[in-house]
TORMAR-61448 format. One record per atom (N, C-alpha, C): residue in three letters; residue number from 1; x, y, z; atom name. Coordinates in steps of 0.1 Angstrom, whole numbers. Each point is the difference from the previous one (the first is absolute). Layout:
+--------+-----+-------+-------+-------+-------+
! residu ! num !  east ! north !    up ! atome !
+--------+-----+-------+-------+-------+-------+
!    Ala ! NUM !     X !     Y !     Z !    CA !
...
+--------+-----+-------+-------+-------+-------+
// end
This chain:
+--------+-----+-------+-------+-------+-------+
! residu ! num !  east ! north !    up ! atome !
+--------+-----+-------+-------+-------+-------+
!    Met !   1 !  3517 !   -28 !   -75 !     N !
!    Met !   1 !     8 !   -10 !    -9 !    CA !
!    Met !   1 !     5 !   -11 !     5 !     C !
!    Ser !   2 !     0 !    -9 !    -7 !     N !
!    Ser !   2 !    -4 !   -14 !    11 !    CA !
!    Ser !   2 !    16 !    -1 !     0 !     C !
!    Pro !   3 !     1 !   -12 !     1 !     N !
!    Pro !   3 !    16 !    -4 !     7 !    CA !
!    Pro !   3 !     8 !    -9 !   -11 !     C !
!    Lys !   4 !     7 !     1 !    -4 !     N !
!    Lys !   4 !     5 !    -6 !   -15 !    CA !
!    Lys !   4 !     7 !   -15 !     7 !     C !
!    Ser !   5 !     9 !     1 !    11 !     N !
!    Ser !   5 !    10 !    -9 !    -1 !    CA !
!    Ser !   5 !    -3 !    -6 !    19 !     C !
!    Val !   6 !    12 !    -7 !     5 !     N !
!    Val !   6 !    -2 !    -8 !    12 !    CA !
!    Val !   6 !     8 !    15 !     7 !     C !
!    Tyr !   7 !    10 !     7 !    -8 !     N !
!    Tyr !   7 !     7 !    11 !     7 !    CA !
!    Tyr !   7 !   -11 !     7 !     3 !     C !
!    Asp !   8 !    -6 !     7 !    -5 !     N !
!    Asp !   8 !   -13 !     7 !    -1 !    CA !
!    Asp !   8 !    -6 !    -2 !    15 !     C !
!    Ile !   9 !    -8 !   -11 !    -5 !     N !
!    Ile !   9 !    -7 !    -9 !    20 !    CA !
!    Ile !   9 !     9 !     1 !     4 !     C !
!    Arg !  10 !     7 !    -5 !     3 !     N !
!    Arg !  10 !    15 !    -4 !    15 !    CA !
!    Arg !  10 !    -3 !    19 !     4 !     C !
!    Asn !  11 !     3 !     8 !   -14 !     N !
!    Asn !  11 !     2 !    13 !    12 !    CA !
!    Asn !  11 !   -12 !     7 !     2 !     C !
!    Ile !  12 !   -10 !    -2 !    -6 !     N !
!    Ile !  12 !   -15 !     4 !     6 !    CA !
!    Ile !  12 !    -1 !    -5 !    14 !     C !
!    Gly !  13 !     3 !   -18 !     1 !     N !
!    Gly !  13 !    -4 !    -4 !    17 !    CA !
!    Gly !  13 !     9 !     8 !     5 !     C !
!    Lys !  14 !    14 !     0 !    -4 !     N !
!    Lys !  14 !    13 !     6 !     9 !    CA !
!    Lys !  14 !    -8 !    16 !     9 !     C !
!    Glu !  15 !    -7 !     6 !   -10 !     N !
!    Glu !  15 !     4 !    14 !     3 !    CA !
!    Glu !  15 !   -19 !    -4 !    13 !     C !
!    Phe !  16 !    -9 !    -5 !    -4 !     N !
!    Phe !  16 !   -12 !    -6 !     8 !    CA !
!    Phe !  16 !     7 !    -2 !    19 !     C !
!    Cys !  17 !    11 !   -13 !    -4 !     N !
!    Cys !  17 !     0 !    -4 !    13 !    CA !
!    Cys !  17 !    10 !     4 !     6 !     C !
!    Asn !  18 !    12 !     7 !    -6 !     N !
!    Asn !  18 !     6 !     7 !     5 !    CA !
!    Asn !  18 !    -1 !    12 !    17 !     C !
!    Asn !  19 !   -14 !     5 !    -3 !     N !
!    Asn !  19 !    -5 !    12 !     5 !    CA !
!    Asn !  19 !    -8 !    -7 !    11 !     C !
!    Thr !  20 !     8 !    -4 !    14 !     N !
!    Thr !  20 !    -4 !    -2 !     7 !    CA !
!    Thr !  20 !    12 !     1 !    17 !     C !
!    Thr !  21 !   -13 !     0 !    11 !     N !
!    Thr !  21 !     4 !     9 !    10 !    CA !
!    Thr !  21 !    -4 !    -9 !    14 !     C !
!    Gly !  22 !     1 !     0 !     8 !     N !
!    Gly !  22 !    -5 !    -7 !    16 !    CA !
!    Gly !  22 !   -11 !     9 !     2 !     C !
!    Ser !  23 !   -14 !    -5 !     7 !     N !
!    Ser !  23 !     0 !     4 !     1 !    CA !
!    Ser !  23 !    -1 !    10 !    14 !     C !
!    Asp !  24 !    -7 !     6 !     5 !     N !
!    Asp !  24 !     1 !    13 !    12 !    CA !
!    Asp !  24 !     2 !   -11 !    12 !     C !
!    His !  25 !   -12 !    -8 !     0 !     N !
!    His !  25 !    -4 !    -7 !    12 !    CA !
!    His !  25 !    10 !   -10 !     4 !     C !
!    Tyr !  26 !    12 !    -1 !    -9 !     N !
!    Tyr !  26 !     6 !   -11 !     3 !    CA !
!    Tyr !  26 !    11 !     3 !     9 !     C !
!    Lys !  27 !     0 !    16 !     0 !     N !
!    Lys !  27 !    13 !    11 !     5 !    CA !
!    Lys !  27 !    -6 !    -2 !    18 !     C !
!    Gln !  28 !    -7 !   -11 !     5 !     N !
!    Gln !  28 !     3 !    10 !    13 !    CA !
!    Gln !  28 !    13 !     2 !    10 !     C !
!    Asn !  29 !     1 !     7 !     3 !     N !
!    Asn !  29 !    12 !     3 !    12 !    CA !
!    Asn !  29 !     8 !     1 !   -11 !     C !
!    Gly !  30 !     0 !     2 !    -7 !     N !
!    Gly !  30 !    12 !     6 !   -10 !    CA !
!    Gly !  30 !     6 !   -10 !    -7 !     C !
!    Val !  31 !    -5 !   -15 !    -2 !     N !
!    Val !  31 !     8 !    -8 !    -2 !    CA !
!    Val !  31 !   -14 !   -10 !    -8 !     C !
!    Glu !  32 !     9 !    -2 !   -11 !     N !
!    Glu !  32 !   -13 !   -11 !    -8 !    CA !
!    Glu !  32 !     2 !   -15 !     6 !     C !
!    Pro !  33 !    -8 !    -9 !    -4 !     N !
!    Pro !  33 !     0 !   -18 !     5 !    CA !
!    Pro !  33 !    14 !    -2 !    -8 !     C !
!    Ile !  34 !    -6 !     4 !   -14 !     N !
!    Ile !  34 !    14 !   -10 !   -12 !    CA !
!    Ile !  34 !    10 !     6 !     4 !     C !
!    Asp !  35 !     4 !     9 !     5 !     N !
!    Asp !  35 !    16 !     6 !     5 !    CA !
!    Asp !  35 !     3 !    -8 !    15 !     C !
!    Leu !  36 !    -7 !    -9 !     4 !     N !
!    Leu !  36 !     5 !    -6 !    12 !    CA !
!    Leu !  36 !     2 !   -15 !    -3 !     C !
!    Met !  37 !    -8 !    -2 !    -9 !     N !
!    Met !  37 !     3 !    -9 !    -8 !    CA !
!    Met !  37 !    10 !    -1 !    -6 !     C !
!    Ile !  38 !     5 !     7 !    -9 !     N !
!    Ile !  38 !    13 !     4 !   -10 !    CA !
!    Ile !  38 !    10 !    -1 !    14 !     C !
!    Ser !  39 !    -4 !     2 !     9 !     N !
!    Ser !  39 !    13 !     2 !     9 !    CA !
!    Ser !  39 !     4 !   -13 !    13 !     C !
!    Asn !  40 !   -13 !    -6 !     2 !     N !
!    Asn !  40 !    -1 !   -12 !     4 !    CA !
!    Asn !  40 !     7 !   -14 !   -11 !     C !
!    Gly !  41 !     1 !     6 !    -9 !     N !
!    Gly !  41 !     4 !   -14 !   -13 !    CA !
!    Gly !  41 !   -17 !   -10 !    -7 !     C !
!    Ser !  42 !   -11 !     7 !     7 !     N !
!    Ser !  42 !   -11 !    -9 !    -5 !    CA !
!    Ser !  42 !    -9 !     6 !   -12 !     C !
!    Ile !  43 !     5 !     6 !    -6 !     N !
!    Ile !  43 !    -4 !     7 !   -13 !    CA !
!    Ile !  43 !    -6 !    -8 !   -12 !     C !
!    Glu !  44 !    13 !    -7 !    -4 !     N !
!    Glu !  44 !    -3 !   -13 !   -11 !    CA !
!    Glu !  44 !   -11 !    -1 !     0 !     C !
!    Gly !  45 !    -6 !   -14 !     9 !     N !
!    Gly !  45 !   -10 !   -11 !     1 !    CA !
!    Gly !  45 !   -13 !    18 !     1 !     C !
!    Phe !  46 !     1 !     9 !     6 !     N !
!    Phe !  46 !   -12 !     8 !     0 !    CA !
!    Phe !  46 !     0 !     8 !   -14 !     C !
!    Cys !  47 !     8 !     3 !    -9 !     N !
!    Cys !  47 !    -1 !     7 !   -13 !    CA !
!    Cys !  47 !    -7 !   -14 !   -10 !     C !
!    Ile !  48 !     9 !   -12 !    -3 !     N !
!    Ile !  48 !    -5 !   -12 !    -3 !    CA !
!    Ile !  48 !   -13 !     0 !     0 !     C !
!    Gly !  49 !    -8 !    -3 !    16 !     N !
!    Gly !  49 !   -13 !    -4 !     2 !    CA !
!    Gly !  49 !    -9 !     8 !    -8 !     C !
!    Ser !  50 !     4 !    17 !     7 !     N !
!    Ser !  50 !    -4 !    12 !   -12 !    CA !
!    Ser !  50 !    -5 !    -2 !    -8 !     C !
!    Ile !  51 !    15 !     1 !   -12 !     N !
!    Ile !  51 !    -3 !    -9 !   -18 !    CA !
!    Ile !  51 !    -6 !    -5 !     3 !     C !
!    Ile !  52 !    -4 !   -16 !     4 !     N !
!    Ile !  52 !    -9 !   -12 !    -5 !    CA !
!    Ile !  52 !   -13 !    10 !     6 !     C !
!    Lys !  53 !    -5 !     6 !    11 !     N !
!    Lys !  53 !   -13 !     2 !     3 !    CA !
!    Lys !  53 !    -2 !     9 !   -12 !     C !
!    Tyr !  54 !     4 !     9 !    -5 !     N !
!    Tyr !  54 !    -5 !    10 !    -8 !    CA !
!    Tyr !  54 !    -6 !    -5 !   -14 !     C !
!    Ala !  55 !    16 !    -9 !    -1 !     N !
!    Ala !  55 !    -1 !    -7 !   -16 !    CA !
!    Ala !  55 !   -15 !   -12 !     4 !     C !
!    Thr !  56 !    -5 !    -3 !     9 !     N !
!    Thr !  56 !   -10 !    -9 !     0 !    CA !
!    Thr !  56 !   -12 !    12 !     2 !     C !
!    Arg !  57 !    -4 !    11 !     7 !     N !
!    Arg !  57 !    -8 !     4 !    -5 !    CA !
!    Arg !  57 !    -3 !    10 !   -10 !     C !
!    Phe !  58 !    10 !     1 !    -6 !     N !
!    Phe !  58 !     1 !     9 !   -14 !    CA !
!    Phe !  58 !    -5 !   -11 !    -9 !     C !
!    Lys !  59 !     0 !   -14 !    -1 !     N !
!    Lys !  59 !   -10 !    -7 !    -7 !    CA !
!    Lys !  59 !   -15 !     3 !     5 !     C !
!    Val !  60 !    -2 !     1 !    10 !     N !
!    Val !  60 !   -16 !     4 !    -2 !    CA !
!    Val !  60 !    -4 !    15 !    -1 !     C !
!    Thr !  61 !     4 !     4 !     8 !     N !
!    Thr !  61 !    -1 !    17 !    -1 !    CA !
!    Thr !  61 !    -2 !    10 !   -21 !     C !
!    Glu !  62 !    19 !    -8 !    -1 !     N !
!    Glu !  62 !     3 !     7 !    -9 !    CA !
!    Glu !  62 !    -3 !    17 !     3 !     C !
!    Asn !  63 !     5 !     1 !    10 !     N !
!    Asn !  63 !     4 !    15 !     9 !    CA !
!    Asn !  63 !    17 !    -2 !    -7 !     C !
!    Leu !  64 !     5 !    16 !    -4 !     N !
!    Leu !  64 !    14 !     1 !    -4 !    CA !
!    Leu !  64 !     5 !     1 !     9 !     C !
!    Asn !  65 !    -5 !    10 !    13 !     N !
!    Asn !  65 !     5 !     5 !    14 !    CA !
!    Asn !  65 !     6 !   -15 !     5 !     C !
!    Asp !  66 !    -6 !   -13 !    -1 !     N !
!    Asp !  66 !     8 !   -12 !     6 !    CA !
!    Asp !  66 !    17 !     2 !   -10 !     C !
!    Leu !  67 !    -4 !    -6 !   -10 !     N !
!    Leu !  67 !    10 !     4 !   -14 !    CA !
!    Leu !  67 !    17 !     9 !     9 !     C !
!    Lys !  68 !    -7 !    12 !     2 !     N !
!    Lys !  68 !     8 !     9 !     4 !    CA !
!    Lys !  68 !     4 !    -4 !    15 !     C !
!    Lys !  69 !    -2 !    -9 !    10 !     N !
!    Lys !  69 !     1 !    -2 !     8 !    CA !
!    Lys !  69 !     9 !    -8 !     4 !     C !
!    Ile !  70 !    -6 !    -8 !   -11 !     N !
!    Ile !  70 !    10 !   -16 !   -10 !    CA !
!    Ile !  70 !    17 !     7 !     0 !     C !
!    Ser !  71 !     0 !    13 !    -3 !     N !
!    Ser !  71 !    14 !    -1 !    -7 !    CA !
!    Ser !  71 !     8 !    14 !    12 !     C !
!    Asp !  72 !   -10 !     5 !     7 !     N !
!    Asp !  72 !     7 !     5 !    12 !    CA !
!    Asp !  72 !     6 !   -10 !     7 !     C !
!    Tyr !  73 !    -4 !    -7 !     6 !     N !
!    Tyr !  73 !     3 !   -13 !     9 !    CA !
!    Tyr !  73 !    11 !    -3 !    -9 !     C !
!    Ala !  74 !     2 !    -6 !   -23 !     N !
!    Ala !  74 !    10 !    -7 !     5 !    CA !
!    Ala !  74 !    11 !    12 !    -4 !     C !
!    His !  75 !    -1 !    18 !     2 !     N !
!    His !  75 !     9 !     7 !    -1 !    CA !
!    His !  75 !     4 !    -1 !    14 !     C !
!    Ile !  76 !    -9 !    -1 !     9 !     N !
!    Ile !  76 !     8 !    -1 !    16 !    CA !
!    Ile !  76 !    10 !   -10 !     3 !     C !
!    Leu !  77 !    -5 !   -12 !    -6 !     N !
!    Leu !  77 !     6 !   -10 !     3 !    CA !
!    Leu !  77 !    21 !    -1 !    -7 !     C !
!    Cys !  78 !    -9 !     4 !   -13 !     N !
!    Cys !  78 !    15 !    -4 !    -8 !    CA !
!    Cys !  78 !    12 !    15 !     8 !     C !
!    Gly !  79 !    -3 !     9 !     9 !     N !
!    Gly !  79 !     3 !    15 !     1 !    CA !
!    Gly !  79 !     8 !    -4 !    15 !     C !
!    Val !  80 !    -7 !   -11 !     4 !     N !
!    Val !  80 !     3 !    -9 !    15 !    CA !
!    Val !  80 !    17 !    -7 !    -5 !     C !
!    Lys !  81 !    -4 !   -11 !   -12 !     N !
!    Lys !  81 !     8 !    -5 !    -2 !    CA !
!    Lys !  81 !    15 !     4 !    -7 !     C !
!    Leu !  82 !    -4 !    12 !   -12 !     N !
!    Leu !  82 !    11 !     2 !    -4 !    CA !
!    Leu !  82 !     3 !    12 !     9 !     C !
!    Thr !  83 !    -3 !     2 !    14 !     N !
!    Thr !  83 !    11 !     4 !    14 !    CA !
!    Thr !  83 !     3 !    -4 !    11 !     C !
!    Glu !  84 !    -2 !   -12 !    -1 !     N !
!    Glu !  84 !     6 !    -9 !    13 !    CA !
!    Glu !  84 !    12 !    -1 !    -5 !     C !
!    Pro !  85 !     5 !    -3 !    14 !     N !
!    Pro !  85 !    16 !    -1 !    -4 !    CA !
!    Pro !  85 !     3 !   -14 !    -7 !     C !
!    Lys !  86 !    11 !    -3 !   -10 !     N !
!    Lys !  86 !     0 !   -12 !    -2 !    CA !
!    Lys !  86 !     5 !   -15 !     5 !     C !
!    Lys !  87 !    -1 !    -9 !     2 !     N !
!    Lys !  87 !     1 !   -13 !    12 !    CA !
!    Lys !  87 !    16 !    -3 !    -7 !     C !
!    Glu !  88 !     3 !    -1 !     4 !     N !
!    Glu !  88 !     9 !   -11 !     6 !    CA !
!    Glu !  88 !     5 !   -16 !    -7 !     C !
!    Glu !  89 !     7 !    -1 !   -13 !     N !
!    Glu !  89 !    -3 !   -10 !     0 !    CA !
!    Glu !  89 !    11 !   -16 !     2 !     C !
+--------+-----+-------+-------+-------+-------+
// end
């Protein structure tokens, strides 16, 4: 069955991209490097850089896993921003 609308297409994309987890090789000594970046406040640049990297690579490879990684880094950055303490104005 082929998708009929943008809603169908979006749901298919979400289903594929939302199935991500960190690789075991990043969990040396029980801590993932990305956890350190979150804790020291350097995660935003890393996520944006990774999104750019995988988007650029996708143009060449058309590897759907690159899109999955873009989605994962966007979700990580969004989660960090949503859980940051509110800044005083």
